[in-house]
N, C-alpha and C positions, 0 to 999 in steps of 0.2 A: 865136510864142506871143502871144496877145492880152493886153493889160494889163487887170487887174481893178481897178475903182475902186469903193469904198464911199462913197456920198454921204450928206450930212447929212439929206437928205429921205427916206432909207430905200431909195432905188433903188440898184441895182448895175449898173455898166457893164462889159460884156465887149467890149472893143474898141469897135466902132461900134454895138453892141446894148445895150439897156437892159432889165433885169429890174425890174418895178414891182410892189410889194405893195399890194393894196387890201383894203377890207372884204369884197369879194365873192370874193377869191381872189388870183391873181397873173397878170401878163401878161409875155410876153417879146417885145419889139419890137412891141407893139401887138396881139399875138395872145393870147387868153385860154387859159391852160393848165389852170386848175383853177377850179372854182366854189366849192369849200369845202375846208377842211383837216380831216383826221381825226387823232385822237390815240389812241395805243394804250391799251387799257383797263388800268388799274392798280387792284388791290384796295384799296390804302391810300387813306385819305381825306386831305383838306387842310384841313377846316374843323372837324368835330365828331365826337365819339364818342357812342354811345347805349347805354343798358342798359335792356332792356324786360322787364317782368314780374319774377317771382321769388317767394321765400317769406321772410316777415319773422320769425315767422308773424303773421297767416295769409297766404294767397295774395294777391299784389298784382298790379295791372294797370298800374302806373306806368311811363311812358316817360321816363327821365332823359336829359338831354343835357349834355355838357361840352365846352369848347373845346380844340382842339389848339394854338392859337396862344399861349395862356397857361396856366399852372398854376392851376386854379380848381375850386371845387366845382361839382357838377352842379345843374341846375334841372329841375323837373318840367314837361314840355312837352306831355303828352298821356296817353292811356290806351289799352291794348289792348282788344280787343272782349270779352275775358274775363280775369279774374284767373287767372294760372297760373304755374307754375314749370317749369324745365328744358326750355324750347323751344330750338330752334336759331335762330341769327341769320344772315340773308343781307342783302346790300346791292347794289342797282343804283346807277346814277349819280344817280337821282332819288328813290328810295324805300328804306325799311328794311322788312325782313320778319321775322316771328317765326313759326316753324312747329312744330306739335306741342306737347307739354307735358303737364302734369297739373293738374287744376283742380276737385276733387281726383281725379276720374276721368281716364283717359287721353283725350287729344283729338287730332284730326287737323287742326285749324284752321290755315290760313295767313292771317295778318294782314299788312296793308300800311299804312304811314304815310308821309307825304311828308317829304322833307328841306327843301323850299323854304319851308315854313311850319310852325309849331308847332301840331299838330292830333292828334286821336285816330286810332287805327288802324281800318281796316275789314276785315271778313272777305271775302277774295277767292278762296278755294278750299280744297281739302282735300288732305292727304297720302293715300297709298294705304292707310295703316293708322294707327290711333290708337297713339301711343307718346310716351315722354318720354326724357330724358337722351340726346338725339341730338347729332350734330355738324352744323354748317352750313358750306357752301362756296358761292362765287359766281364765275361766269364773267361775261363782258360781257353775255351774253344770258339767263342762267338762274340760278336758285337751286337748290341741292342740299341734301338732308337725308339723312344716312347713319347707319346703325346705330340703336341705341336699345333701349328696353325696352317691350314691347307689353302684358303679358308673353307669352311669355318674351323673352329677348334676340333681336334680329333683325340680319340682315346687309344689309337692303334699302338701295339707293341710289335715292332719289326725285329727280325733276327737275321744276321748274315754270318757266314762262316769265315774263320781266320785261315783255315787250312787251304782254301782255294778261293779264287776270285769269282764272285757270283752275285746274283741279285738277292735281296732280302725277301723273306717270307713273313706274312702276318701270323703271329703265334699267340696272340691274346689281346686283351683290352685292359686299360686302366679303369679304375672305378668311376672316374669322371673324365669327360673330354676337356682338355685344358692345354694352354700354351704357356711357355716360359717356366716350366718346373726345373728343379735341380736333379741331377742323377748321381746315385751312389751305388757301390758294388761291394758286397761281401764275397766270400769264397763260394757261397751257395745261392745267393739271391741278388736280384736287382731291385733298386729302390727309386721311386720318383716322388719328390717332395715339393709341396707348394705349387704355384702356378696360377693361371688366370682362367676362370670358367666363362662360359658363354653369357653369363648374366648381364654385364661382365663384372666380376669382382675377384680379388685375390682369395686364395684358399690356404688352409693349414694342413691339408691331407698329406700323410706319408703312406704311399702305396708300396707293396712288396710283391714280387713275382719270382718263382723259382727258376733256376737255370737248368735243373734236371728234367723238367717237363714243360711242354708248351701249353700253358693255361692262363686264365685271367689273373690280374693282380687283386690283392685284398688290401683293405684299409687297416693299417696296423698302428696308427698313432697320429699325432699332430705336432706341427712346428709350434714354437712359442708365439708366433704372430703370423697372421695371414699376409702372404706376400708373393709376388711373382718376379721372375728374373733373378733369383739367387743362383749361385753356382754350388756344385757338390764336390766334396772331398771324401776320401775313405781311408781309414786305418784298418788294421786287421780286425778290430773289435767294434768300431763305431763308424757311423755315417755323419757327415757334417753338411750343413747348408749355410752359406755365408753371403751376407748382403741381400739385396733385393729391393723391390719397390712395394711400399705398403699403401699406396694411393692416398693422397697425391705425393707424399714425401718418400724419401729413400731411407734405407736403414743400413747400419754397419754391424748388425747382430751376427754372431757366429753361434749357430745351434748345433747340438750334438745329440744323437740318439743311438741306442745300443743295437748291435746285430744279434746278440744272444737271446733277446726276448723282444716281444712286440710292446713298445712303450712310447710315450710322448717324448719329445725333445726337450732339452734344457738349454738355457742361454749360458754359454761358457766363455764368452769373450767378445771383443769388438775388432772389426777391421780398422785400418788407419783412417779410412774415409767412407762415408755412406755412398753406396753406388749399386748399380744393378747391371745385368747382362754382361758380366765378366766371365773369364775362363777360369776353370778350376783344375788344379793338378795335385797329385799326391805322391810324396815320397814315402819311404817306410817309416819316417820319423815325423814328418810335418805336412801340413796342408798349405797350398799356395792359391792365391787369388790374384789374377793378372788382368790388367785393363779394366774396362767398364765405362759406364756413363754416370757421372756424379751430379749432373744438372748444375751448372749450365753446359757441360761439355764432356768430351771423351778424356780418359786418363791413361797413362802408361805405367802406373804403379804395379809392382809385384810385391804382394804381401805374403808373409809367412807366419804361421802359428803352429805351436807344438802339439803333437798327439799325446805326449806323456803327461801333460798337465793342462788344466783349464786356464788359458791366459789370452791376453790380447795379441793381435798380430803386429808385426813390425815390418817396416818398409825395407826390403832387401835388394831392390834393383828396379830397372825400368825395361819395358818392352822397347823395340826399335821405333815404334810410333804409337801415339795415343789412339786408342780405338775401343769400340765395344762390339760384342757379338762374335768374339773369337771362340773356337772350340779348343778344349784342353786335352792333352795327352801326356803320358809319362812312360819312362823306361827305367 
């Protein structure tokens, strides 16, 4: 067996052979093996969370940004193309998206704003139908908008590309038509949890649909309580649904369910205050819940809870204004 030696210059010796890492890739004994490195897509961000739009009242177009590295207040870094509430949030590696909403009529607008600089959003496409109170999911290549209120409630799953600016296409259906669900994203699937059915009544359903193919969602589990208006967060291994309205009261529950298997959620902690229709953001280490309505009014609270352990959230900052119905993004 050849001896393996790790050198201070970053090279590795395998007996008489040398593995060398360079800016262009890596070489093994002088032969180029790769010209670039690829990194698996992760939904969680490493730098900042965003909350776009909402209802103060009146309708607002503000895009707020707050850091993940420190606990601090948000700053106003741009505007949506139109003031609106209850749009869905999606995130690529370079841009944030806000799709649908109400302004005060129902809209189908897909807005995009850059993460690399603080700037206003631009209108880059349309959903297949006007609607609000939807949920958002993101794969490495596409944004998804599922469910919502047209009216009536809808079960549509829309998909739009990150690589180019264009309209969404209808790629499947949820198991129930409902508004006000939470959205979560694993590396392979989108999830839509909770919501409000046409009955009307809150539901516990956790739906899952694949990113690899365009098909209908399947029911893979239940939240711990029926509610609508929660928000979603996603770690590498779990989806979270925080807050919501359980009719007629509000809840502060943080639910967690696994991505590795189809299973029910468990109650793993509490938000700082009971509220619904807040924005959700995800870093690689923590879930964030920003804004919302706690009855009797709108709040500006930014809560944070850890992914590494099951614990209550802590208040780590404020949005620039109290509001509900903002869309969440992260980078």
